Structures are given as structure tokens and as C-alpha cells.
C-alpha positions in Angstrom: 72.6 8.1 50.4 69.7 10.1 51.7 66.1 8.8 51.9 64.9 10.5 48.8 67.7 9.3 46.6 67.4 5.8 48.1 63.7 5.6 47.2 64.4 6.9 43.7 67.0 4.2 43.2 64.6 1.6 44.4 61.8 2.8 42.1 64.2 2.6 39.2 65.0 -1.0 40.3 61.2 -1.7 40.5 61.0 -2.2 44.2 59.9 -0.1 47.2 60.5 -0.7 50.9 58.9 -4.0 52.0 59.0 -5.3 48.4 61.6 -7.6 46.9 63.4 -6.3 43.9 62.3 -8.1 40.7 64.7 -10.8 39.5 67.1 -9.6 36.8 66.6 -10.7 33.2 68.2 -13.9 31.9 71.9 -13.1 32.3 73.0 -15.4 29.5 72.1 -12.8 26.9 73.6 -9.8 28.6 76.9 -9.6 26.6 77.2 -6.1 25.2 74.6 -3.3 24.7 72.1 -4.1 21.9 73.4 -7.7 21.6 70.5 -9.6 20.1 69.5 -13.0 21.6 69.8 -14.9 18.4 72.2 -17.9 18.7 73.5 -19.8 15.7 72.8 -23.2 17.3 69.2 -22.5 18.3 66.4 -24.3 16.4 64.0 -21.4 16.0 61.4 -23.5 14.2 61.3 -26.1 17.0 61.0 -23.3 19.5 58.0 -22.0 17.5 56.3 -25.4 17.6 57.0 -25.9 21.3 55.5 -22.5 22.1 52.3 -23.4 20.1 52.1 -26.7 22.0 52.6 -24.9 25.4 50.0 -22.3 24.6 47.5 -25.0 23.5 47.9 -27.1 26.6 47.9 -24.2 29.1 44.8 -22.6 27.6 42.8 -25.7 28.5 43.7 -25.1 32.2 43.8 -21.3 32.4 40.2 -21.1 31.1 38.8 -23.0 34.1 39.1 -20.3 36.8 37.6 -17.6 34.6 34.7 -19.9 33.6 33.9 -20.8 37.2 34.0 -17.2 38.3 31.4 -16.4 35.6 29.2 -19.3 36.7 29.5 -18.2 40.3 28.2 -14.8 39.4 25.1 -16.1 37.7 24.3 -19.3 39.6 21.0 -18.0 41.1 19.5 -16.8 37.8 16.5 -18.5 36.1 17.5 -21.2 33.5 21.0 -21.3 35.1 21.7 -24.9 34.1 21.1 -24.2 30.4 23.1 -20.9 30.5 26.0 -22.6 32.4 26.3 -25.3 29.8 26.3 -22.7 27.0 29.1 -20.8 28.8 31.1 -24.1 29.4 30.8 -25.1 25.8 32.0 -21.7 24.6 34.9 -21.3 27.1 35.9 -24.8 27.9 34.8 -26.9 24.9 32.7 -29.4 26.9 29.6 -29.5 29.1 29.6 -29.9 32.9 27.9 -32.7 34.8 24.2 -31.8 34.9 23.7 -32.9 38.5 26.2 -30.4 39.7 24.2 -27.6 38.1 20.5 -28.4 38.6 20.4 -28.1 42.4 22.8 -25.2 42.7 19.9 -22.8 43.5 19.5 -24.6 46.9 22.9 -24.8 48.3 25.0 -23.0 45.7 27.5 -24.3 43.2 30.1 -26.8 44.5 32.9 -24.7 42.9 35.6 -26.8 44.5 34.3 -30.0 43.0 33.7 -28.3 39.6 37.3 -27.1 39.6 38.6 -30.6 40.1 36.3 -32.1 37.5 37.3 -29.5 34.9 41.0 -30.0 35.8 40.6 -33.7 35.0 38.8 -32.9 31.8 41.6 -30.6 30.7 44.1 -33.5 31.4 42.0 -35.8 29.3 41.7 -33.3 26.4 45.4 -32.7 26.4 46.2 -36.4 26.3 43.7 -37.1 23.5 45.3 -34.3 21.4 48.8 -35.3 22.2 49.5 -37.4 19.1 48.4 -34.5 16.9 50.1 -31.8 19.0 53.4 -33.6 19.5 53.9 -35.1 16.1 55.7 -32.1 14.6 57.8 -31.9 17.7 58.9 -35.5 17.3 59.7 -35.0 13.6 61.8 -31.9 14.3 63.9 -33.2 17.2 67.2 -34.8 16.3 67.8 -36.5 19.7 65.7 -39.5 18.9 66.2 -43.3 19.4 68.6 -43.5 16.6 70.8 -40.8 18.1 70.7 -42.5 21.5 71.8 -45.8 20.0 74.6 -44.0 18.1 75.9 -42.9 21.6 76.0 -46.6 22.6 72.8 -46.9 24.6 69.8 -49.1 24.2 68.0 -47.4 27.2 68.1 -44.0 28.9 66.4 -44.1 32.2 65.8 -40.6 33.7 64.8 -39.9 37.3 64.2 -36.2 37.8 62.9 -34.6 40.9 59.1 -34.8 41.1 58.9 -31.0 41.2 56.4 -29.7 38.6 59.0 -27.3 37.2 60.8 -30.4 35.7 57.8 -31.8 34.0 58.9 -30.4 30.6 62.3 -31.9 31.0 62.3 -34.3 28.1 60.8 -32.3 25.2 61.8 -28.8 26.3 64.9 -28.8 28.5 66.6 -31.9 26.9 64.9 -31.7 23.5 64.6 -35.4 23.4 62.0 -36.8 21.1 59.5 -39.1 22.9 60.6 -42.7 22.1 60.5 -46.2 23.6 64.2 -46.0 24.5 63.6 -43.2 27.0 62.0 -43.8 30.4 61.1 -41.2 33.0 60.3 -41.8 36.6 60.2 -38.9 39.0 60.8 -38.9 42.7 61.0 -36.2 45.3 64.5 -34.9 45.4 65.4 -37.3 42.5 65.7 -40.0 45.2 64.7 -43.0 43.0 64.0 -46.4 44.4 67.1 -48.6 43.9 65.2 -51.9 44.1 62.7 -50.7 41.5 65.5 -49.5 39.2 67.3 -52.9 39.5 64.1 -54.6 38.3 63.8 -52.1 35.4 67.5 -52.6 34.4 67.0 -56.4 34.6 64.0 -56.3 32.4 65.6 -54.1 29.8 68.8 -56.2 29.8 66.8 -59.4 29.3 65.0 -57.7 26.3 68.4 -56.8 24.9 69.9 -60.3 25.3 66.8 -61.9 23.7 66.8 -59.5 20.8 63.8 -57.6 22.0 65.5 -54.2 21.5 66.4 -53.7 17.9 70.0 -52.6 17.5 70.7 -53.0 21.2 73.0 -56.1 21.1 76.2 -54.2 22.1 74.6 -51.2 23.7 74.6 -50.1 27.3 72.0 -48.8 29.8 72.3 -45.2 31.0 70.8 -43.9 34.3 70.4 -40.1 34.6 69.5 -38.4 37.9 68.3 -34.8 37.6 68.3 -32.4 40.5 67.3 -28.7 40.3 68.1 -25.3 41.8 67.1 -21.7 41.6 69.7 -19.0 40.9 67.5 -16.0 41.7 66.0 -17.4 45.0 68.2 -20.3 46.1 67.2 -20.4 49.7 63.4 -20.8 49.0 62.8 -22.0 45.4 65.3 -24.9 45.2 64.4 -28.5 45.8 61.7 -28.7 48.5 62.6 -32.3 49.3 66.1 -31.1 50.3 65.1 -27.9 52.0 66.3 -25.8 49.1 69.9 -26.8 50.0 71.6 -27.2 46.6 74.6 -29.0 47.9 72.4 -31.6 49.6 70.4 -32.1 46.4 73.6 -32.7 44.4 75.2 -35.0 46.9 72.0 -37.0 47.5 71.3 -37.6 43.8 74.9 -38.7 43.1 74.9 -41.0 46.1 71.8 -42.7 44.8 73.4 -43.2 41.4 76.5 -44.7 43.0 74.4 -47.0 45.2 72.6 -48.3 42.1 76.0 -49.1 40.4 77.2 -50.9 43.5 74.0 -52.8 43.9 74.0 -54.2 40.3 77.7 -55.0 40.4 77.2 -56.9 43.7 74.3 -58.8 42.3 75.3 -59.5 38.7 79.0 -59.2 38.7 81.6 -56.5 38.4 81.1 -54.5 35.2 77.4 -55.2 34.9 76.4 -51.8 36.3 74.9 -49.2 34.0 76.6 -46.0 33.2 75.5 -42.9 35.1 75.1 -39.2 34.5 74.2 -36.4 36.9 72.5 -33.2 35.6 71.2 -30.1 37.3 68.6 -27.7 36.1 68.3 -24.1 36.9 64.5 -23.9 36.9 64.5 -20.1 36.7 65.8 -20.2 33.1 65.9 -23.9 32.2 69.7 -24.0 31.8 71.5 -27.3 32.6 74.6 -28.2 34.5 76.2 -31.5 33.3 78.5 -33.3 35.6 81.2 -35.1 33.5 81.9 -38.8 34.3 85.6 -39.6 34.2 87.3 -42.5 32.4 86.1 -44.9 35.1 82.5 -43.7 34.9 82.8 -41.9 38.2 81.3 -38.5 38.8 83.0 -35.7 40.7 80.2 -33.2 41.7 82.6 -30.3 41.2 83.5 -31.2 37.6 80.8 -29.9 35.3 79.8 -27.7 32.4 77.0 -25.2 32.3 74.9 -24.4 29.2 74.1 -20.9 30.6 77.8 -20.0 30.3 78.1 -21.6 26.9 75.2 -19.6 25.6 76.8 -16.4 27.0 80.2 -17.2 25.6 79.1 -18.3 22.1 76.3 -15.9 21.2 77.5 -14.1 18.1 79.6 -17.0 16.9 78.8 -18.9 13.8 77.7 -22.6 14.0 81.1 -24.1 13.6 82.7 -21.8 16.1 80.0 -22.4 18.7 80.3 -26.2 18.4 84.1 -26.0 18.7 83.6 -23.9 21.8 81.4 -26.5 23.4 84.0 -29.2 22.8 86.7 -26.9 24.1 84.7 -26.2 27.3 84.2 -29.9 28.0 87.9 -30.6 27.4 88.9 -27.8 29.8 86.5 -29.2 32.5 87.9 -32.7 31.9 91.4 -31.4 32.6 90.5 -29.5 35.8 92.6 -29.9 38.9 91.9 -29.6 42.6 88.4 -30.1 43.7 87.2 -30.8 40.2 89.8 -33.4 39.3 88.7 -36.7 37.7 90.5 -39.8 36.5 90.8 -39.1 32.9 88.4 -37.9 30.1 84.8 -38.7 29.6 84.2 -41.8 27.5 83.3 -41.0 23.9 79.7 -42.3 23.9 78.5 -40.4 26.8 80.6 -37.4 25.8 78.7 -37.3 22.5 75.4 -37.4 24.3 76.6 -34.6 26.6 77.7 -32.4 23.7 74.3 -32.7 22.0 72.3 -32.1 25.3 74.3 -28.9 25.9 73.7 -27.8 22.3 70.0 -28.7 22.4 69.6 -26.8 25.7 70.8 -23.6 24.1 67.5 -23.6 22.2 65.6 -23.9 25.5 67.5 -21.0 27.0 66.6 -18.8 24.1 63.0 -20.1 24.2 62.7 -18.7 27.8 64.3 -15.5 26.6 61.8 -15.1 23.7 58.6 -16.3 25.4 59.1 -15.8 29.1 61.2 -12.6 29.3 64.4 -14.4 30.1 63.3 -15.8 33.4 60.0 -17.5 34.3 57.6 -15.1 35.9 56.6 -17.8 38.4 59.9 -19.3 39.5 58.2 -21.4 42.1 55.4 -23.9 42.0 52.3 -23.4 39.9 51.1 -27.0 39.3 47.5 -27.9 38.5 47.2 -31.4 39.9 49.1 -34.3 41.4 49.7 -37.4 39.4 50.7 -40.6 41.3 51.6 -44.0 40.0 53.1 -43.9 36.5 53.7 -40.8 34.4 52.0 -40.0 31.1 54.3 -39.2 28.3 51.5 -37.5 26.5 51.5 -34.5 28.9 55.0 -33.0 29.5 55.0 -29.3 30.4 56.6 -27.2 33.1 54.5 -26.8 36.2 51.5 -28.6 34.8 51.5 -31.3 37.5 53.5 -32.7 40.4 54.4 -36.3 39.8 55.1 -39.1 42.3 56.2 -42.4 40.8 55.0 -45.2 43.1 53.5 -48.7 43.3 52.1 -48.2 46.7 51.4 -45.1 48.8 53.6 -46.4 51.6 56.7 -46.5 49.4 55.9 -43.1 48.0 54.8 -41.5 51.2 57.5 -38.8 51.1 56.8 -37.9 47.5 53.0 -37.6 48.3 53.6 -35.6 51.4 55.8 -33.1 49.5 53.0 -32.8 46.8 50.3 -32.2 49.4 52.5 -29.6 51.1 52.9 -27.8 47.8 49.2 -27.9 47.1 48.4 -26.6 50.5 49.9 -23.3 49.4 48.7 -23.5 45.8 45.0 -24.6 46.3 43.9 -25.2 49.9 44.8 -21.8 51.2 42.5 -20.3 48.4 39.6 -22.7 49.2 40.2 -25.1 46.3 40.8 -28.8 46.7 43.7 -31.0 45.6 43.0 -32.9 42.4 44.9 -36.3 42.4 45.1 -38.4 39.3 46.0 -42.0 40.0 47.4 -43.5 36.7 48.9 -46.8 35.8 49.9 -48.5 32.5 49.1 -52.0 31.4 50.0 -54.2 28.4 47.1 -55.5 26.3 49.5 -58.3 25.3 49.2 -59.7 28.8 45.8 -61.4 29.7 44.1 -59.7 32.6 46.6 -56.9 32.8 44.0 -54.1 32.5 41.9 -55.5 35.3 45.0 -55.6 37.5 45.9 -52.0 36.6 42.4 -50.9 37.6 42.8 -52.8 40.8 46.1 -51.0 41.5 44.4 -47.7 40.8 41.7 -48.5 43.4 44.2 -49.6 46.0 46.3 -46.5 45.6 43.3 -44.2 45.6 42.0 -45.8 48.8 45.5 -45.5 50.4 45.7 -41.8 49.4 42.3 -41.1 51.0 43.4 -43.0 54.1 46.7 -41.1 54.4 45.0 -37.7 54.3 41.7 -38.3 56.1 41.1 -34.7 57.1 41.3 -33.5 53.4 39.1 -36.4 52.3 36.5 -35.9 55.0 36.4 -32.1 54.4 35.8 -32.5 50.7 39.2 -31.1 49.8 40.7 -34.2 48.1 39.5 -35.3 44.7 40.8 -38.5 43.2 40.4 -39.7 39.7 41.7 -43.0 38.3 43.0 -43.7 34.8 44.8 -46.5 32.9 46.7 -46.5 29.6 47.8 -49.3 27.3 51.5 -49.3 26.5 51.0 -51.5 23.5 47.7 -50.2 22.2 45.7 -47.1 21.6 44.0 -46.6 25.0 45.3 -43.5 26.7 44.3 -42.1 30.0 40.9 -43.8 30.2 39.1 -42.7 33.3 38.0 -45.5 35.6 34.6 -45.1 37.3 33.6 -41.8 35.7 31.2 -41.3 38.5 33.8 -40.6 41.2 33.3 -38.8 44.5 34.0 -35.5 42.6 30.3 -35.6 41.9 28.1 -35.9 44.9 30.9 -36.3 47.6 
């Protein structure tokens, strides 16, 4: 092909020399010409509600940069403080700290600090509105506590990678309704802490045995590890904790699941271990890959079913036909030979859960087709802040924050380092700081629990600052602390409102 023809072909593909070709549209819907992306098993109304929720949360964060740019342009005008508050009220819905505005004519606005302060305000606003915003989502989702118990589980403990692209895992990708039977703890690379998980399992089993979990007398505990990968840029946009090596991500997550089973069996007796499930997420299109346990509960990493392929194969079918195809696809995978062979079929309870997760994820695939052009425009990181400690169920949205579950910074050092590395590219290189929210829960039923949660926040905050002294000393690290009551109404209450964000 001569140069002219080659350039013409590249223009048609949307790329010129030196530029990468744009990623193709979501391949799940490319079946035949003019085939509409309108699947019989998709919950269109839930998709509409989720999109409204997404737009509402994102708008609180996206307005920050534009507002600060406006303030930067007019910061040396007369009556700037009054004008700035008017602009903030109109564009953000709240006023800014007066002390950050009144002396701006001397040394200029501290835009880095204002950006962090506004980010924390957006977090608080989203959490405060969560009960209103998420109520219709909970009412619409069928994968609730009752469904989980019907599969034979009193608890589903999920450990996804801490990557921000998985922060919408429960309500969007899995379509699970928020409920007290589902727990989420994220770790870099999905490498959850085994000792911590043994404590969690022990506590939930004790609650079950003492009748503290309604309907859980004969139910089991399910541990799910969730890794992720990128089909359009596998070498760079996969799991950062595993160097974007998909095979390493799969094998590491599975090894951790198996280690948990062995640890509990060795400690409490053979047969005590929880059931396990391994799931992968293609973060480009939010499709899932479910690895099927065999009759012994063991998982072969090569034995799996992909929702992307199911969507592709069943679009155009009616509801009954599509559901039959899902069952058939799972059965065929169970009977696979060679590398994908397993010791018998998947047990009925977990099989029922897998069937419904696959069906529910079809709605998310179509959600991405309808609202994000089939593949997310930003397939990499685009988080707004780092959350360390314990996650907030009130804020679950893709790429909204990077989360590191930890009790001490020392034990979560790897997770924190990955987060700082991500924000070096997202914020620091552009002159912005790194907002870090330190958050822990407490129980108002336990005397003194809130004070202890606040003390934990302070210890972790101090440890974060000590681990990254250069960022802290250069006014590039902004820490805010918050606590929430797991048995009361207090949600994400900021501790010491006057933090170093103001007047560092």
C-alpha cells in the first residue's frame, strides 16, 4: 500500500501516524448489520435509574475544576471574596472557607488546597444524599438479601482489587442491592489479608450460631475475589498491582482464596472453610468472567463463562431462550475437558448465584453501550481521591476513588503505594494535591467505640503523612478524617473540620 492510501486508511480508522487507533466499539453488540442493542434480559428501568444516580454524583465532582478556574481568573478583583462565594453557591451548592479567600490578593488563591477541600465536600454531599439517591436502586434490584439466602448463603464477602474502576462493582457490575449480608473490602490486586478474613468469618459464624443472622442457621459463607483486566489495552490498563499481567492477577487471586480455605480448615476442622468464587471484570466494558467451582468447591482458572459472549450470543432471543442459553453455556463449561476440566458440576446453590450474576451483568453491558458508547472513554484511572481504612457503601461508582482497606498503614503499605503512584499521574503532574479520606466505622451499641474510631483515624492519618513526608511537606497531601456509625444514622462525619487543608 502506498503512503497516500495508507494515510487515507488511517484517517478512516481515526488515527494518524504517531497516534493510537481508537478502541473499537463494544464487540458484544456487533452481531449483524443494523442489529439493535436491546437485550430481552436487560432491566432498562434500572439502567435509567443508575444513570441518573451516576450523573448526579459525577456532577458534584466535575463542577470543581471549572469553578476553580473561574475563581482563578478573577481572584485579584475588588470584592473578590463576596463574588467567589456567589460563584461557589451557584456552581457547587456550598460556600468556600472564608479564610482561604480573604487574603488571596496577597499571595494568590491556594487552588491546590481549595481543590482538596471541594473534593471532600463533594464526597460528603454524595454520602448525605445516598439514602435518597439509592433507594429506588435498592427497590429495583432483585439480587437482595433474600435472594442471597435462597442460594444458601448468610454472608457474601467480596474482595475486589482496590482499583477505582471496580468501585461500582456491587450496584452496577453485579447489580447487588446494598444489604447487610454483603461485605466489600478492597485490596491492591485483590490480595486480601487472610488473617483479617479469618476474623471476619469467625465473627459472622458466631452471629449465625447464636441466631444473630435471621434465616442463617443452615446457610454458608461465600468469599469472592475479583480481579480485573483490559481487553483493549491489556499490557498497560490491567491490574497495576500485578504489572498488567492478567495471568498473574488470576493466579494470585485464586491462590489467596485457596489459602483462606486451608487456613480455616486447619484452624477449625475439615469442612469448616467457606465456599469460594473467582470473578474477573473487563473494566473496558464491565463484562464479567465467572470461574466455575467444581463439585468439590475447587476452581480451575481455565474453566469459566463470560457474560460478554452470552450477550453476543443471546441478543435477539426472547427471555426464555436467553435464560436457557445461559444454563446451557454453564453446563458446557462444566463438561469441558483438557485444561478446563473440573471434578464434576458446580453445586446448585452457587450455580444459582452465578446464573443470576451473569444475567444481571447483561444489563450493565448494555448500560455501557447506551451511555458510554460501548466502551468507556477513559479505560484507565480517573479517580478523584484515595479512601483508606473502611469503605463507605454510600458512595459506589466507577473511578470515583481508589480504596485501600487497612487497619494500619504498615499492613496496607502496598495498597497505599499503588494509590499514590496512580495519583502521581492523575493529580501531582498537573500541580494538584492528593486528597486522602481516612474513614472508619464504629458501633454506637458499644460504649466508647466512636472515640476509638476517631483515635484510629488520627493514627492512620499521622502514619500516611509520615510515609509520604515529601508530599506532606510540599503541601501536596491533604488528609481528612471521617467516621460512620454502622448501627445509627451518623454517616461520614468529618473529624476536626479545621484540618491542614486550611492554612497548611
